[in-house]
C-alpha positions in Angstrom: -9.0 -79.0 50.5 -10.2 -77.7 54.0 -11.1 -80.3 56.7 -14.7 -81.1 57.4 -16.5 -79.0 59.7 -17.4 -80.6 63.2 -21.0 -81.3 63.7 -23.2 -82.4 66.6 -26.5 -84.3 65.7 -29.5 -83.8 68.1 -32.0 -86.7 68.6 -30.7 -90.2 68.3 -33.2 -91.1 65.6 -33.3 -92.9 62.3 -33.1 -89.6 60.5 -29.8 -89.1 62.5 -28.5 -92.3 61.2 -29.4 -91.4 57.7 -27.6 -88.1 57.9 -24.7 -89.7 59.4 -24.5 -92.4 56.5 -24.7 -89.4 54.0 -21.9 -87.4 55.8 -19.6 -90.5 55.9 -19.9 -90.9 52.1 -19.9 -87.3 51.4 -17.9 -85.7 54.3 -19.1 -81.8 54.3 -19.0 -82.4 58.0 -17.5 -84.7 60.6 -20.0 -85.9 63.1 -18.3 -85.7 66.5 -21.3 -86.8 68.8 -25.0 -87.0 69.3 -27.0 -85.2 72.1 -30.2 -86.7 73.2 -32.7 -86.1 76.0 -33.0 -89.9 76.9 -30.7 -90.7 79.7 -30.8 -94.5 78.7 -28.8 -93.5 75.8 -26.1 -91.3 77.4 -22.6 -93.0 77.2 -23.7 -95.3 74.4 -22.9 -95.2 70.6 -25.2 -95.0 67.6 -23.5 -96.4 64.5 -20.1 -95.6 66.3 -20.8 -92.1 67.3 -20.9 -91.3 71.0 -24.1 -90.0 72.8 -22.5 -87.4 74.7 -25.5 -86.3 76.9 -28.8 -84.3 76.7 -29.6 -81.3 74.6 -28.5 -78.9 77.4 -25.0 -80.1 77.1 -24.5 -78.0 74.0 -22.9 -75.5 76.2 -20.1 -78.0 76.8 -19.4 -78.0 72.9 -19.4 -74.5 71.7 -17.4 -75.1 68.5 -19.3 -77.6 66.4 -22.0 -76.7 64.0 -25.4 -78.4 64.9 -28.2 -80.2 63.2 -31.7 -81.4 64.7 -32.6 -84.6 63.4 -35.7 -85.4 65.2 -38.3 -87.0 62.7 -41.2 -84.8 63.6 -41.4 -81.2 63.1 -42.9 -80.4 66.4 -40.0 -82.3 68.2 -37.4 -80.4 66.0 -39.1 -77.1 67.0 -38.8 -77.9 70.7 -35.2 -78.7 70.3 -34.5 -75.7 68.4 -36.2 -73.5 71.0 -33.9 -75.2 73.7 -30.8 -74.4 71.6 -32.0 -70.9 71.1 -32.5 -70.6 75.0 -28.8 -72.0 75.5 -27.5 -69.1 73.2 -26.7 -71.1 70.1 -26.5 -68.9 67.2 -28.8 -69.6 64.3 -25.6 -69.4 62.2 -24.3 -72.7 63.8 -27.3 -74.8 62.3 -26.0 -76.7 59.4 -27.8 -77.4 56.2 -27.3 -80.9 54.8 -28.2 -81.5 51.0 -27.4 -84.8 49.3 -24.8 -84.1 46.4 -27.2 -85.7 44.0 -29.7 -82.9 44.6 -29.4 -79.8 42.2 -30.7 -76.7 43.9 -31.2 -74.4 40.9 -30.9 -70.7 41.0 -34.0 -69.1 42.4 -34.6 -72.1 44.5 -33.6 -71.9 48.3 -33.1 -74.4 51.2 -33.3 -73.0 54.6 -30.9 -73.1 57.6 -30.9 -76.6 59.5 -32.8 -78.5 56.8 -32.1 -81.9 55.5 -32.6 -82.9 51.8 -31.8 -86.5 50.9 -31.0 -88.4 47.8 -33.1 -88.1 44.6 -35.1 -85.0 45.6 -36.0 -82.7 42.7 -36.4 -79.0 42.8 -37.4 -77.5 39.6 -38.1 -73.7 39.7 -38.6 -71.0 42.3 -39.0 -73.6 45.1 -38.6 -72.4 48.6 -37.8 -74.8 51.4 -37.9 -73.3 54.9 -35.7 -73.7 57.9 -35.4 -77.3 59.8 -37.5 -78.8 57.1 -36.8 -82.7 56.5 -37.1 -83.8 52.8 -36.8 -87.6 52.5 -35.4 -89.4 49.3 -37.2 -89.0 46.0 -39.5 -86.0 46.6 -40.4 -83.9 43.8 -41.0 -80.2 44.4 -42.4 -78.4 41.2 -42.4 -74.7 40.4 -43.4 -72.1 43.0 -43.9 -74.6 46.0 -43.3 -73.3 49.5 -42.4 -75.7 52.3 -42.6 -73.9 55.5 -40.3 -74.2 58.7 -40.3 -77.5 60.4 -42.3 -79.4 57.9 -41.5 -83.1 57.0 -41.9 -84.7 53.4 -41.6 -88.4 53.5 -40.1 -90.5 50.9 -41.8 -90.3 47.5 -43.9 -87.2 48.0 -45.0 -85.2 45.1 -46.2 -81.7 45.1 -47.8 -80.0 42.2 -46.9 -76.4 41.2 -47.5 -73.6 43.8 -48.4 -76.0 46.6 -47.8 -74.6 50.1 -46.9 -77.1 52.9 -47.5 -75.4 56.2 -45.4 -74.8 59.1 -44.8 -78.2 61.0 -47.0 -80.2 58.6 -46.2 -84.0 58.1 -46.7 -85.4 54.4 -46.6 -89.1 54.4 -44.8 -91.4 51.9 -45.8 -91.3 48.4 -48.6 -88.7 48.9 -49.4 -86.3 46.1 -50.7 -82.8 46.3 -52.6 -81.1 43.5 -51.2 -77.8 42.2 -52.2 -74.6 43.9 -53.4 -76.7 47.1 -52.3 -76.0 50.7 -51.4 -78.5 53.4 -52.2 -76.8 56.5 -49.7 -75.9 59.4 -49.3 -78.9 61.8 -51.5 -81.2 59.5 -50.8 -84.7 58.8 -51.6 -86.1 55.3 -51.4 -90.0 55.1 -49.3 -92.3 53.0 -50.4 -92.5 49.5 -53.0 -89.8 49.8 -54.1 -87.7 46.9 -54.9 -84.2 48.1 -57.1 -82.4 45.9 -58.3 -79.4 48.0 -56.9 -77.3 50.9 -56.4 -79.3 54.1 -57.1 -77.2 57.3 -54.4 -76.6 59.9 -54.0 -79.3 62.6 -56.0 -81.8 60.8 -55.3 -85.3 59.8 -56.5 -86.6 56.2 -55.9 -89.7 54.2 -57.3 -91.5 51.1 -57.7 -91.1 47.4 -59.0 -88.5 47.3 -57.7 -87.3 50.7 -60.4 -86.2 53.2 -60.6 -86.2 57.0 -60.3 -89.5 59.0 -63.6 -90.8 60.2 -65.8 -88.4 58.2 -69.5 -89.2 58.4 -70.9 -90.7 55.1 -73.4 -88.0 54.9 -70.7 -85.3 54.7 -68.8 -87.2 51.9 -69.3 -85.8 48.4 -71.3 -87.9 46.1 -69.2 -90.7 44.4 -66.5 -90.8 47.3 -66.3 -93.2 50.0 -65.5 -92.3 53.8 -62.1 -92.9 55.2 -62.3 -94.6 58.5 -59.9 -96.1 61.0 -62.2 -99.0 61.3 -61.5 -101.3 58.7 -65.0 -103.0 58.7 -67.1 -99.8 59.0 -67.0 -98.9 55.4 -68.5 -102.3 54.5 -71.4 -102.2 56.9 
């Protein structure tokens, strides 16, 4: 049996600690260090792993594989751009899938992605590059999760859902079949999305709709979502 491949994690985040815990239990990689752009962390340890310096210090570590662990897709994309500029080959980006997760034939998980325990992929599911899928997510037939998207714990996607590039889907949100979550959009925790969500928008609620939508714009039978807890009662 070959030794686990050395791995550098980028961004000293909660996700990095979750990946570290996974790899200590199921050692497909040996985490040799963290790189983070916060100078206050340099020289410290995160769960026993040394923070070796900023992202740019990757040039001092040409051998290990790399995995970007920032929680938000936009942050992951910025780090990947830095790594590209530093000459890091895309082939060095590790993909980490918990061993409890079956990836059936005709399903795909892209380079640099993280898929945590309890996730289900059914048939013809495509997960792009640098995607984060937190525990107990359900991806049903023909779903497409584009690059740098984030699916939080307990998300459920109906068949043929598309989650756009860099979108963020909050814990326990559900998306109806054939519906699209727009690129760089945010869908709130526990939301139920029944229609396409535009790029860059923030929606929440059951059914999901834009935050602070005027009451006159809400379809009959629905109530407006508001960030002011008392507004809906007035």
